[in-house]
N, C-alpha and C positions, 0 to 999 in steps of 0.2 A: 453561476457558485461561485461569480466572485470574491465574496465575502462572508460566507454561509456562516448562522446564529449561531456557538456553541451553548452547548446542557452540561451538566457532571453528571458523567459515568455511573451505571449502577454498577456499586463496589459494596462490600460487604461491610458493617457498621466496622470493621475492628483497622482498613482500612486505613477511615480518620474522613474521608470523603461526607461532605453533610456536617460537620462535625464546625461547631460553632468557631471555634478554634482557628481553623481552618476556613475563613471567610474565600465564596468561589473569586478569584484571579486568570479567569480565562483563559488559555494563549490562544493571539491574533493568530487566523487561518494563515496571512500569510508570512506567518511562520511557520507553518505548518508543508506548505508549500517552495519552499524554501531548502527546510531537509529536504523533503523527494527530491526535490531538483538537483541537490546538491551531492546525494549518496550515492554511491560505488558501482555497491550489492545490497540487496533485498532480496529478502527471505519466500519465496511464494511456500501455500500448503494447501493441499489441494488434500480429498478423500478418495482413494482405492473401493475400486469395487467391493468390493472386500469390507471396505470399514473402517478400513486404518488410517492413521493419515498418514501422508507423502510433503515432507518439507524439503528444498533444498533450495539454493542459493544460485538469483541469476543479474545477470546486467538487462540493465531497465530503466528508461524516460518518464519522464512528467514532462506532458508535452499535452498541449490545449483541453489543462484541463482536468486530464486523464492520468490513466499510469498502464504504460507498453509496455509488452517485452515483447521476444521471442523465442521459439525454442521447436527441433525436429519433431514432424507428426511421430516418428517413432520412441522422441520421449517415453513415458513412464507419467511426465508431468502432462501431456497434450493429450496421451490416453487416457486419463484420469477428468482433462478439464473435457472431456466427452464423451463422460459417462456421466462426469453431477461437474458444471461449472460454480455452485460455490465454492469460495477457497477465500483466504487471506493472502494480504502482504502487509510484511514485517522489516522496517528499519533493523539492524544490525546492533544499535545499539539500545542497551536497557538505561542506559539516563536520560535518556535524549530519545524517546520512545515515540514511535510513530504506527498505528496498526489500521492496514483500511483494509473494509468487508464489501463484501461483494461478488458478483459474477463474471468472469471472463468469456468473453467472446471474441472469434475469431472477426477479423476486421482485413480493409483490406489498406498494404502499409503505403502512407501517408507521404512523398513527397518529404513535407516539412516534420514526422515524426522517425525518417530514414535519416535526415542533416542534423536528429540531434544525437543520435547516435552515434552516426560518425562522432561530430564534431565531442560528446563527451568522452566517447573511448577511443576516437584515438584512430579511428579505424576503417579499411575499404567499405564499402556498400555489400556485406555479405551477407545480406537480408532478402536476395531474393530468390524465392524456393523455401524461403521459410513462415511457418506461420504467424501470424501478427498476433496474441493477443491483447486489448483493451477489456479495460478491470469497469464496469456498468457500476459505480457506489452506489454501495448504501451505508456506509455509517463508515465515520474517521473517529478514531481514539485515538490520542495523543497528552504524555505530560514531560515538566523536566526533574529532574531526581532531586534539584537545588530546592524542590517549591513544593515536591507532593506533600502531602499530594490539592493542595490548594489551587492549583496549574490541572489540575487530572479534567483534560474537555471531550466532549460526544458533540461531535456533527452529524445530523441524519438526511439524508438527500434524496 
């Protein structure tokens, strides 16, 4: 996944994507990885068994070409993921947008991921006992407000 190739995302014509006045100037994947790495907070979007959405801000890390976060098994997020692992992850910014789509899987906590959490959030290794979730990425979409819609980019995995 070191350099996946972008294409244009599907959007309504009114957004200008595909308009010849806005030539495609895709974002470099390395720029997306930089945003994911530097972000402090991420929004996790899951679905309750009733079908209602649930969004919550979490701490997470981009490590080893994947997004990871931790949560308590008794949290609504963990319960939702147990019933339906399909999820989205969004950064906080509406100006420098990154949206990740895929399915979360519970994984063993690797030392490198634990170290990334500790370094990023300057916290002791509190992760012991918490389940670790890794997003199996199927699609990513990103853009920057200053050059939208020309830079609206999509990657499929």
